[in-house]
Structure formats: structure tokens, C-alpha cells
N, C-alpha and C positions, 0 to 999 in steps of 0.2 A: 597425533600432535607433536611436533617438535617443540623443543624446550622454549625454545627463542619465541616461538607464535604462542605457547603459555604464558610465558613472562609478557607478552604485549596485552594477550588476552587480561590477565591478572590485573595492568596497570590501569587498562582500559575499564576496567569494569570495578573497580575499587579507586576513582574520582577523589573523594573527597564531596562533593555532593549530588545529591538524589539526579536531579537534573541532568547532571554531567553522565554522572554513571547509565541515564537512562540514555542518552545518544549516545556519545562517546562509545557506550560497553555494549548499546545495543549493536550499533552497526559492526564494532569490532565481532562480536558472539556470531553475527553471521559472516561476515568474510574472512577471518582473520585466517582460515584452513585454504583458501582462496586465494589470500593473497602473493600474489610474485615476490623472489626471494627478491628481486630488486625495490620493493616497494618499503620494507622492512624496515632501513633504517629509515625511512622518509617517517615511516609509522613512529617508530619510537623518538623521532623529531617533534612531530605533532602531539605525542605524550605528554611530550616538556612544556606544553602551550600551559598556563595557568588556564584554570576551571573558569574565572572569568572573564576574561580572555574569548575565552572558546566560545561563549555565552552569548555574550555579548556580540561579536562574527555572527554566531549564527541567528541572533534575532534581528539583525541590524541594527541594534545600536550603535554599533563602531563599524567602521568599513574594513573590510579583510587586507590585511598586507600583502602588497604584492608576490611576498617570498609563496604565499599559500595558494593563491590564484592559479586557477590551472593543473590544480595536485591533488594528493589526495584529501586532504580539505575538500576540493567539490565533491568526491564523493558522500562524505560525513554528511556535509552539510542535504545532500540531496535528501539524505535518510532523515533527516532530523525533519525536513521540508513533508516528508509524507508521513512522521509523525501529527506532525499540526494538522495537519489536513483531514484524519481519522474522526 
């Protein structure tokens, strides 16, 4: 795995809350190696979002900003919904 993907994986799995580590980290653990290069900037930007905001969006407590609709966030949200159904 290249250095950038390793850095993204580290950031995704060391978020600050166990819930966010499980959701965001879990998604990137499974998918970072296969992410197309053109999505790496988006991944970095998504990882800049605060854990509390991400979890509010995942759980439907706050609307997802238009910036993230139809983006990599949707894939992470689908991953989260799969975790909740288990």
C-alpha cells in the first residue's frame, strides 16, 4: 500500500471515538487499497470532518450537507447501515 493510503487508513482508524473508529475506520480498512486515486483527495477531506458531525449524519440526527451527497460519504454511510443491520 502506498504512503498516502496508509496515512488515510491511520487517520480513519484513529478518529478519537470508538464509534467513529468502527464506522469510518471499518470502511477504510476494507476499501482504502481499492479506492481510485481520484477519490483520495475526497477521502482526506472527509477525514477532516469532526466525529460528532459524521456520527450525526450517519444516525440521521442532522441532515447531510449537500457537499457530501453523492460522494464517498454515501459509501461510508452504506457501510454504517450494514453494521447497524447486523
